[in-house]
FILUM-482129 format. One record per residue (C-alpha): residue number from 0; chain; y, z, x. Coordinates in Angstrom, 1 decimal, decimal comma. Each point is the difference from the previous one (the first is absolute). Layout:
% FILUM-482129
> i:ch:Y:Z:X
> NUM:A:Y:Z:X
...
***
This chain:
% FILUM-482129
> i:ch:Y:Z:X
> 0:A:0,0:0,0:0,0
> 1:A:3,6:-0,7:1,1
> 2:A:2,2:3,0:0,7
> 3:A:3,4:0,5:-1,7
> 4:A:1,7:0,6:-3,3
> 5:A:1,8:-3,3:-0,8
> 6:A:-0,8:-2,1:-3,0
> 7:A:-1,6:-2,7:2,2
> 8:A:-2,3:2,5:1,7
> 9:A:-1,1:1,4:-3,4
> 10:A:-0,7:-3,5:-1,3
> 11:A:-2,0:-0,8:3,1
> 12:A:-2,1:3,1:-0,2
> 13:A:-0,6:-0,6:-3,7
> 14:A:-1,3:-3,5:0,8
> 15:A:-2,2:1,3:2,8
> 16:A:-1,5:2,6:-2,4
> 17:A:-0,8:-2,8:-2,4
> 18:A:-1,8:-1,9:2,7
> 19:A:-1,9:3,1:1,1
> 20:A:-1,0:0,6:-3,6
> 21:A:-1,2:-3,7:-0,3
> 22:A:-2,1:0,3:3,2
> 23:A:-1,6:3,2:-1,2
> 24:A:-0,8:-1,8:-3,2
> 25:A:-1,7:-2,9:1,8
> 26:A:-1,9:2,5:2,1
> 27:A:-1,3:1,7:-3,2
> 28:A:-0,9:-3,5:-1,5
> 29:A:-2,2:-0,7:3,1
> 30:A:-1,8:3,3:-0,4
> 31:A:-0,7:-0,6:-3,7
> 32:A:-1,2:-3,6:0,7
> 33:A:-2,2:1,4:2,9
> 34:A:1,5:-2,6:2,3
> 35:A:0,5:0,2:3,7
> 36:A:3,1:2,1:0,7
> 37:A:2,1:-1,1:3,0
> 38:A:3,7:-0,2:0,7
> 39:A:-0,4:-3,8:-0,2
> 40:A:-1,6:0,2:-3,5
> 41:A:2,9:2,1:-1,3
> 42:A:2,6:-2,3:1,6
> 43:A:-1,7:-3,0:-1,5
> 44:A:0,3:1,6:-3,5
> 45:A:3,6:0,8:0,6
> 46:A:0,8:-3,5:1,1
> 47:A:-1,9:-1,5:-3,0
> 48:A:-2,9:-1,3:2,1
> 49:A:-3,2:0,7:-1,8
> 50:A:-3,0:0,0:2,3
> 51:A:-3,2:0,1:-2,0
> 52:A:-3,6:-0,8:0,7
> 53:A:-2,8:1,4:2,0
> 54:A:0,1:2,1:3,1
> 55:A:-1,9:-0,1:3,2
> 56:A:-1,9:3,2:-0,7
> 57:A:-1,0:-1,4:-3,4
> 58:A:-1,4:-3,1:1,7
> 59:A:-2,0:2,0:2,5
> 60:A:-1,4:2,2:-2,8
> 61:A:-0,8:-3,0:-2,2
> 62:A:-1,7:-1,8:2,9
> 63:A:-2,2:3,0:1,1
> 64:A:-1,0:0,8:-3,6
> 65:A:-0,8:-3,5:-1,0
> 66:A:-1,8:-1,0:3,2
> 67:A:-2,4:3,0:0,2
> 68:A:-2,8:-2,1:-1,5
> 69:A:0,6:-3,0:2,2
> 70:A:0,5:1,7:3,4
> 71:A:-2,5:2,2:1,9
> 72:A:1,1:3,6:0,4
> 73:A:0,6:-0,4:3,7
> 74:A:2,4:-2,9:-0,6
> 75:A:1,7:1,8:-2,9
> 76:A:0,4:3,1:2,2
> 77:A:2,0:-2,2:2,5
> 78:A:2,3:-1,0:-2,8
> 79:A:0,7:3,7:-0,8
> 80:A:0,8:0,5:3,7
> 81:A:2,5:-2,9:-0,1
> 82:A:1,5:1,5:-3,2
> 83:A:0,5:3,3:1,9
> 84:A:1,9:-1,8:2,7
> 85:A:2,2:-1,8:-2,5
> 86:A:1,0:3,4:-1,5
> 87:A:0,7:1,4:3,4
> 88:A:2,2:-3,0:0,9
> 89:A:1,9:0,2:-3,3
> 90:A:0,7:3,8:0,5
> 91:A:0,8:0,0:3,7
> 92:A:1,8:-3,4:0,5
> 93:A:1,5:-0,8:-3,4
> 94:A:0,4:3,6:-1,3
> 95:A:-1,7:-1,0:-3,3
> 96:A:-3,2:0,6:-1,8
> 97:A:-0,3:-3,5:-1,5
> 98:A:1,7:-3,3:-0,3
> 99:A:0,1:-2,8:-2,6
> 100:A:-2,2:-3,0:0,9
> 101:A:3,1:-2,1:-0,3
> 102:A:1,4:1,8:3,0
> 103:A:-2,9:-1,2:2,2
> 104:A:1,2:-2,4:2,6
> 105:A:-0,6:-1,3:3,5
> 106:A:2,0:2,9:1,5
> 107:A:-2,2:2,5:-1,8
> 108:A:-3,1:-1,5:1,6
> 109:A:1,4:-0,1:3,5
> 110:A:1,4:3,5:-0,3
> 111:A:-3,4:1,2:-1,2
> 112:A:-1,7:-1,7:2,9
> 113:A:2,4:1,7:2,5
> 114:A:-0,7:3,4:-1,7
> 115:A:-3,8:-0,5:0,3
> 116:A:0,3:-1,0:3,7
> 117:A:2,1:3,1:0,8
> 118:A:-1,8:2,5:-2,2
> 119:A:-2,4:2,5:1,7
> 120:A:-2,8:1,0:-2,4
> 121:A:-0,9:3,6:0,0
> 122:A:-3,6:-0,7:0,9
> 123:A:0,7:-1,7:3,3
> 124:A:2,9:0,0:2,4
> 125:A:0,5:-3,8:0,7
> 126:A:1,8:-2,3:-2,4
> 127:A:-2,0:-2,5:-1,9
> 128:A:-1,2:-3,1:1,8
> 129:A:1,2:-3,4:-1,1
> 130:A:-3,1:-0,9:-2,2
> 131:A:0,1:3,4:-1,8
> 132:A:3,7:-0,8:-0,9
> 133:A:-0,9:-3,5:-1,1
> 134:A:-2,8:1,4:-2,2
> 135:A:2,4:2,2:-1,9
> 136:A:2,4:-2,9:-0,5
> 137:A:-2,9:-2,2:-1,1
> 138:A:-0,9:2,5:-2,7
> 139:A:3,6:0,2:-1,1
> 140:A:0,2:-3,8:-0,2
> 141:A:-3,1:-0,1:-2,2
> 142:A:1,5:2,5:-2,4
> 143:A:3,3:-2,0:0,0
> 144:A:-2,0:-3,2:-0,7
> 145:A:-1,5:1,8:-3,0
> 146:A:3,5:0,9:-1,2
> 147:A:1,1:-3,7:0,2
> 148:A:-3,1:-1,1:-2,0
> 149:A:0,7:2,7:-2,6
> 150:A:3,6:-1,3:-0,2
> 151:A:1,3:3,3:1,0
> 152:A:1,8:-1,7:2,9
> 153:A:1,8:-3,4:-0,1
> 154:A:-0,2:-0,7:3,8
> 155:A:-2,5:1,0:2,7
> 156:A:1,9:1,9:2,7
> 157:A:-2,9:-0,7:2,4
> 158:A:0,6:-3,8:-0,3
> 159:A:1,8:-0,1:3,4
> 160:A:-2,0:2,8:1,7
> 161:A:-3,0:-0,8:2,2
> 162:A:-2,7:2,5:1,0
> 163:A:-0,8:-0,1:3,7
> 164:A:-3,5:1,4:0,8
> 165:A:-1,0:0,3:3,6
> 166:A:-3,5:-1,0:1,1
> 167:A:-1,9:3,1:1,1
> 168:A:-3,1:0,2:2,1
> 169:A:-2,9:1,3:-2,0
> 170:A:-1,7:2,9:1,7
> 171:A:-3,8:-0,3:0,6
> 172:A:-2,6:1,5:2,2
> 173:A:-1,6:-1,9:3,0
> 174:A:-3,7:-0,2:0,3
> 175:A:0,0:2,9:2,6
> 176:A:2,2:2,2:-2,3
> 177:A:-2,2:-0,6:-3,0
> 178:A:-3,1:0,8:2,1
> 179:A:1,6:3,2:1,3
> 180:A:0,5:1,3:-3,5
> 181:A:-3,5:-1,0:-1,1
> 182:A:-1,6:1,8:2,9
> 183:A:2,2:3,1:0,0
> 184:A:-1,8:3,3:-1,0
> 185:A:2,2:2,2:-2,2
> 186:A:-0,7:3,7:-0,3
> 187:A:2,0:0,1:-3,3
> 188:A:-1,8:-1,5:-3,0
> 189:A:3,2:-1,2:-1,6
> 190:A:0,9:-2,1:3,0
> 191:A:-3,5:-1,5:0,2
> 192:A:0,2:-1,0:-3,7
> 193:A:3,5:-1,5:0,4
> 194:A:-1,3:-1,9:3,0
> 195:A:-2,9:-1,4:-2,0
> 196:A:2,3:-1,1:-2,8
> 197:A:2,3:-1,7:2,5
> 198:A:-2,8:-1,8:1,8
> 199:A:-1,5:-1,1:-3,4
> 200:A:3,4:-1,6:-0,7
> 201:A:0,1:-1,6:3,4
> 202:A:-3,3:-1,8:-0,8
> 203:A:0,9:-0,9:-3,6
> 204:A:3,7:-0,6:0,0
> 205:A:0,5:2,1:-3,2
> 206:A:3,2:2,0:-0,6
> 207:A:-0,1:3,8:-0,6
> 208:A:0,1:-0,2:-3,8
> 209:A:-2,7:-2,7:-0,1
> 210:A:-2,3:2,1:2,2
> 211:A:0,5:3,0:-2,3
> 212:A:-0,7:-2,1:-3,1
> 213:A:-3,4:-1,2:1,3
> 214:A:-3,1:1,0:-2,0
> 215:A:-3,7:-0,8:0,5
> 216:A:0,4:-2,7:-2,6
> 217:A:2,3:-1,9:2,3
> 218:A:-2,8:-0,5:2,5
> 219:A:-2,2:-3,0:-0,9
> 220:A:-2,3:-2,5:1,7
> 221:A:1,7:-3,1:1,2
> 222:A:-1,3:-3,6:0,4
> 223:A:-1,1:0,7:3,5
> 224:A:-2,0:3,1:-0,9
> 225:A:2,6:2,4:1,5
> 226:A:1,7:2,7:-2,0
> 227:A:3,5:-1,1:-1,0
> 228:A:3,0:1,9:-1,3
> 229:A:1,1:-1,6:-3,2
> 230:A:3,2:1,5:-1,4
> 231:A:3,7:-0,8:-0,7
> 232:A:3,1:1,1:1,8
> 233:A:1,8:2,8:-1,7
> 234:A:3,4:-1,5:1,1
> 235:A:-0,4:-3,5:-1,3
> 236:A:-3,3:0,0:-2,1
> 237:A:-1,2:-2,8:2,2
> 238:A:-3,8:-0,3:0,2
> 239:A:-1,5:1,0:3,4
> 240:A:-3,5:-0,8:1,4
> 241:A:-0,8:1,4:3,4
> 242:A:-3,4:-0,2:1,7
> 243:A:-0,8:3,4:1,5
> 244:A:-0,4:0,2:3,7
> 245:A:-2,5:2,5:1,4
> 246:A:2,8:2,4:1,2
> 247:A:1,3:0,2:-3,6
> 248:A:-3,4:0,2:-1,7
> 249:A:-1,1:2,9:2,2
> 250:A:3,1:2,0:-1,2
> 251:A:-0,8:-0,7:-3,6
> 252:A:-3,6:1,3:0,6
> 253:A:1,4:3,1:1,8
> 254:A:2,0:1,2:-3,1
> 255:A:-2,4:-1,3:-2,6
> 256:A:-1,3:3,5:-0,7
> 257:A:3,2:1,9:0,5
> 258:A:0,6:2,4:-3,0
> 259:A:3,8:-0,8:0,1
> 260:A:-0,8:-3,7:-0,3
> 261:A:-2,6:0,4:-2,7
> 262:A:2,2:2,3:-2,1
> 263:A:2,7:-2,7:-0,1
> 264:A:-2,4:-2,9:-0,3
> 265:A:1,6:-1,5:3,1
> 266:A:-1,3:-1,3:3,3
> 267:A:2,1:2,5:2,0
> 268:A:1,5:3,4:-0,7
> 269:A:3,5:-0,2:-1,2
> 270:A:2,8:0,8:2,4
> 271:A:3,8:-0,5:-0,5
> 272:A:1,7:-2,7:2,0
> 273:A:2,6:2,5:1,3
> 274:A:-2,7:2,3:1,5
> 275:A:-2,0:-2,9:1,3
> 276:A:3,0:-1,4:1,9
> 277:A:0,9:3,5:1,3
> 278:A:-3,6:0,4:1,4
> 279:A:0,1:-3,4:1,5
> 280:A:2,9:1,1:2,2
> 281:A:-2,3:2,8:1,4
> 282:A:-2,7:-2,6:0,6
> 283:A:2,3:-2,3:1,9
> 284:A:1,1:3,0:2,2
> 285:A:-3,6:1,0:0,7
> 286:A:-1,1:-3,6:0,8
> 287:A:3,1:-0,4:2,1
> 288:A:1,2:-3,0:-2,0
> 289:A:3,8:-0,4:0,3
> 290:A:0,5:-1,7:-3,4
> 291:A:1,3:1,0:-3,4
> 292:A:-3,4:0,3:-1,6
> 293:A:0,0:-0,4:-3,8
> 294:A:-2,7:-1,1:-2,3
> 295:A:1,6:-3,4:-0,4
> 296:A:-0,5:-0,6:3,7
> 297:A:-3,7:-0,3:-0,9
> 298:A:0,7:-3,0:-2,2
> 299:A:2,0:-1,7:2,8
> 300:A:-2,9:0,8:2,5
> 301:A:-2,5:-1,7:-2,3
> 302:A:2,2:-3,1:-0,2
> 303:A:0,6:-0,2:3,7
> 304:A:-2,5:1,8:2,3
> 305:A:-3,1:-0,1:-2,3
> 306:A:0,3:-3,5:-1,6
> 307:A:2,5:-2,5:1,3
> 308:A:-0,5:0,9:3,7
> 309:A:-3,8:-0,5:-0,5
> 310:A:0,5:-3,5:-1,4
> 311:A:-0,1:0,7:-3,7
> 312:A:2,1:-2,8:-1,7
> 313:A:3,3:1,1:-1,4
> 314:A:-0,9:-1,4:-3,4
> 315:A:-3,0:2,4:-0,2
> 316:A:2,1:2,9:1,2
> 317:A:2,6:-0,7:-2,6
> 318:A:-2,7:0,0:-2,7
> 319:A:-1,4:3,4:1,2
> 320:A:3,5:1,5:0,2
> 321:A:0,7:-1,1:-3,6
> 322:A:3,0:-2,1:0,8
> 323:A:1,1:-2,7:-2,4
> 324:A:2,1:-1,7:2,6
> 325:A:-1,2:-1,0:3,5
> 326:A:3,5:0,6:1,4
> 327:A:-0,5:3,7:-0,8
> 328:A:-3,1:0,1:2,2
> 329:A:1,8:-1,8:2,8
> 330:A:2,1:3,2:0,4
> 331:A:-3,2:1,7:1,1
> 332:A:-1,3:-2,9:2,0
> 333:A:1,5:1,1:3,3
> 334:A:-1,7:-1,6:3,1
> 335:A:-0,6:3,0:2,2
> 336:A:-0,2:-0,2:3,8
> 337:A:-3,8:0,1:0,3
> 338:A:-0,3:-3,0:-2,2
> 339:A:2,7:-1,9:2,0
> 340:A:-1,8:1,0:3,2
> 341:A:-3,4:-1,2:-1,2
> 342:A:1,5:-3,3:-1,3
> 343:A:1,8:-0,6:3,3
> 344:A:-3,2:0,6:2,0
> 345:A:-1,9:-2,5:-2,0
> 346:A:2,9:-2,5:0,4
> 347:A:0,0:0,5:3,7
> 348:A:-3,7:-0,7:0,2
> 349:A:0,5:-3,3:-1,9
> 350:A:2,8:-1,0:2,2
> 351:A:-1,9:0,9:3,2
> 352:A:-3,0:-2,0:-1,3
> 353:A:2,1:-3,1:-0,5
> 354:A:1,4:0,2:3,5
> 355:A:-3,4:0,8:1,7
> 356:A:-2,9:-1,8:-1,7
> 357:A:-2,3:1,2:2,8
> 358:A:0,7:3,6:-1,0
> 359:A:-0,9:-0,9:-3,6
> 360:A:-3,3:-1,5:1,0
> 361:A:-0,8:3,0:2,2
> 362:A:0,7:2,4:-2,8
> 363:A:-2,2:-2,0:-2,4
> 364:A:-2,9:0,1:2,5
> 365:A:0,4:3,8:0,4
> 366:A:0,0:0,4:-3,8
***
């Protein structure tokens, strides 16, 4: 309020009081309408700019409630994590709890990206890596795309934004490292069991959830007389048929009579993925393996060390992994040093034979 006793001062203060009263009224209107309350929303009402429509939180809630039947729990859980970061971003950066979808723009996306890169999650000290940031933005983009299709948004704010994923090296075990884990004697029963589950996955290529879902009915005789695993991937529902190698069959036989397996009607006793991965860290230490050992490393090991390195065609590996696209398998199809060395030795022999026919004849006689 202005200070003074003149007529002009009195008129000014009266006018300011009217404005204050109007702003208070708009504030109450927003509360009654259960709309997002921000200084900007009150200002828009005062200026006669009516912003209506859906909010970002409404979109997130709609997506997560309507996609719970289409998405696996693991995937849906990731969307909930992204939603948590959106709320944190709105609170800390924009000082708001929600925004209208009409307020989403390119700047919002880039600001959110910057926030994610700088944010330090409470469960670990380092900021998110590039691909983790891109995954959150990818989920936000999918939800925004849904808003456009539902006609909640007129324009896609992601139209000019490109996601940039970096290629990462997939961790897998070498033949020597896999052998070290197989031969290691563990005094603790829990570590021995986790090792067996991990080795089983190394020789079948199954993910954690697919191993836990196996029942005796999934083991059937194949066309070659061998036992086969016949199931479908939990993640994609893609059919999977895997001939059982002796290493995997022996582990099935080992736990066939286990009471914990029989009570659940499963091939193996059930163990949570969190505990399993925690115990694998202990196994890596005991086996002196300097790698971030998780259960998914077994799937990579099957694709590289067990199959592709030993000459199994990538098309066959792709089928056993349950991939619908060969390009997905090519991520796993890393040519490791041993394979390169073996191939180059064979090449050197061929080149030497061409240069020295006598040497070739001599080797043939020896053979």
